[in-house]
N, C-alpha and C positions, 0 to 999 in steps of 0.2 A: 701831431702836433707838430705845426712849426710857430715859432715866436716870431711875427711881422716887425713891432717895435718893442721897445722898451726902456723907460727912466724912470727917476725917483715917484712919479703917480703914477703913472701911466702903461700897462701890458696890454697889448693886442697879439691874438694867436689864433691861424687858422682851424678852425674847428673841422675834422672830418665828418662826415655825414653818418647815421648811425653811433654818434656819442652824444649822452648827455652834455648840456651845457654847464649844469649844474647839480650836487649829490640832490637824487630825490628821495633818500630816506632806506631806497633797495639797496643791494648789494651790487648793483651796476657801476661800472665806472662814467665819470665825468671829464670833462674838460678842467671843470674849477679844479678838481683832486689832482691831473695831472698838473697843470701850472704849480699850484701849491709845491707839490713833491719838485718837478725841477728848477723852483725857486729857491727852495730850503737847500738843495745841493747846493746850485750856483753858485748861493753866496753863503753859504753854510751857516745855516740860519735853526738851531736848536732849537728855538721857541717857534709858536702861534706865526702865522704868514698872513698877514693883513692884506686880502684880494675881495672883493664884491664885483660882480659883474653888472657891467652898466647899460646891457640888455641883453637878451637871450634868442638865442636860434633855434629852432623846432629840430629834436631831433635825429631824424632824415635829412636835415639840411646841413648842407654844407656852408665852410665861408668865415667868415671875420666874425669875433666876440671881442668886443674891446673890456676891458677889467679896469677897476681902480686898485693902485697901489696904496693910496692913502686917503684919508677920510678928507680932507680937503680936497683931493681929486677927484675923491665920490662925490661929493654936496657939489659942485661946480660943473661937474658933466652932465648930474639930475639936472639944474637947471640950465645949461644948455639947451637939452633934451626938452624940458617944456617951453623952451622960447623958443623950438623950432631948429634951433644952430645944428644942431646932426642931421646928415642928409644920407640917407642909404642908395643905394643901389645895388639890384639884386640881376643874377639872369637865370633862366627857365630853360628848361629844353620842353618842346609839350606838344602833345599831340595833333598828328594833321600841318596844313600848310593856311599857315595864317594869310587874311585875304589883300588884309591892308598893310600898308609899312610902316604905320605907328596907327596910336590909338591913344583915347584918353576911358577910363573905367569908374562909371560909378554905380554903387549897389550899398543899399543899406541892409546890413547882416545882424545875425541876433549868434549871442554866442553858447550853444547848448554844451553836453559834459563831451569834452574830447573832440568837438568837430563846431565849423560855422556853418549858418546857412545863409542864404538871399532870400528876404523876405521884403513884404511892402515897407514903403516910407511909413505908411500908418499904423505900423504894429509896433504897440508900446515896447521901448527899451528896445527899437533898431536902433542902431548907430550909420551912419554916413563912412562908406570906405570908397578912399580915392588913387589911383594909380595910373601913371601915365607909361605906352612902352612903347618901345621901336623894334623891329623887327631885325636882325642881324644875319642870318641864316634862314633860307625859308626849302624845304626839300618835298615831295609828294608825304610822306609819314610823318614828318616832325618838324618843327621850325624851333629855333632860338631866338629867342627875347631878352630885350635887357631891360629892364621896369627900375620904374620909379617910384618910392611909395612915395604918398602926400598924405598918407596917414596911417596908424600903427595897429589897426585892428586884428584878432589874432585869428589865424590861419588866411591874414588876408587875400596873399598872392594869390594861393591855392585855390579857394572859394572862387572867386572871381574869375579865375582862366578856365574854370571849369563852367563854372556858369555861361561864359562864352564858348565854349564847346571847344575847348582846348586842354585837357587836365595835364597837368605835367607829368612826366614821363614818372611810370612807377609810383603814381603815387593812387592805391586805389582806392582808400579813404576817399575820395573823392572822383572816382566813376575812371582812374588810368585801366586801359586793357591792353599796353605796351609794356615791358619790363625793365626795368632798370638798374642796378648793381643791391646787390643783397644790403635790405634794411637800410635800403636809403631812396630818395626819390630826388629826380634830376634838377633840383633848385640849388642857390649858390647864394650865399650871399657876399657879393661882387668887389663893390665898392665902398667905403666909409668916409665921409668929410666933416669934421669936426674943431671947432677952439681948443689948442690944449685948455686944461685949465688952470698956468700959469705963465701969464704973457698973452695968454690970448692968440696965440699964430694958427692961423688956420693949416689942417696937418687933412691931407688925403694918404689912405691906402688902400690895395691890391689884395684879396686873393690870390694864393700862387695854384689853385685848381685849376680845373678845364674841365668841364662840360663837353 
């Protein structure tokens, strides 16, 4: 866990792959628990620490997680998310050589238990998922993509890239045959742009991890 930014209202941390964002009710560790422990030690806080995730990323995914450290920060960041003012850029290593240097994907998704799938638009409860991508590196066995999310559906990047024929490396759930690091997949929340909850100054953070 690395702290990327810290002030009175926000904290951003780099989550390693294989770690939960928030406690799940089990005895497994989480980024939230690690950050709370770090804050208590750093600021010598004897009591509870206010810390709420503004968003989450999947356990096997690495990269930026933004937390609110105040109720004002949380409510204003939640509003910014609803208004579409928070922009997320991901990076992914996927199987195979992606043919086009850039592209736009639109699919209708259904959220089943612990996974998503592409379905026809006419299916009740299907939700439109959109993303854009560009190829940063193209090899015979794998390509590195940069992905801009336009919607925020469950497992959206993973299922849309798999449907395109290029599953994320290590993502066995969505058909990957090539391995990645243990308990992780080759997907990273790379960049986050948002208005600061106090003053509205636009901020851009980048993950320190490399794929």
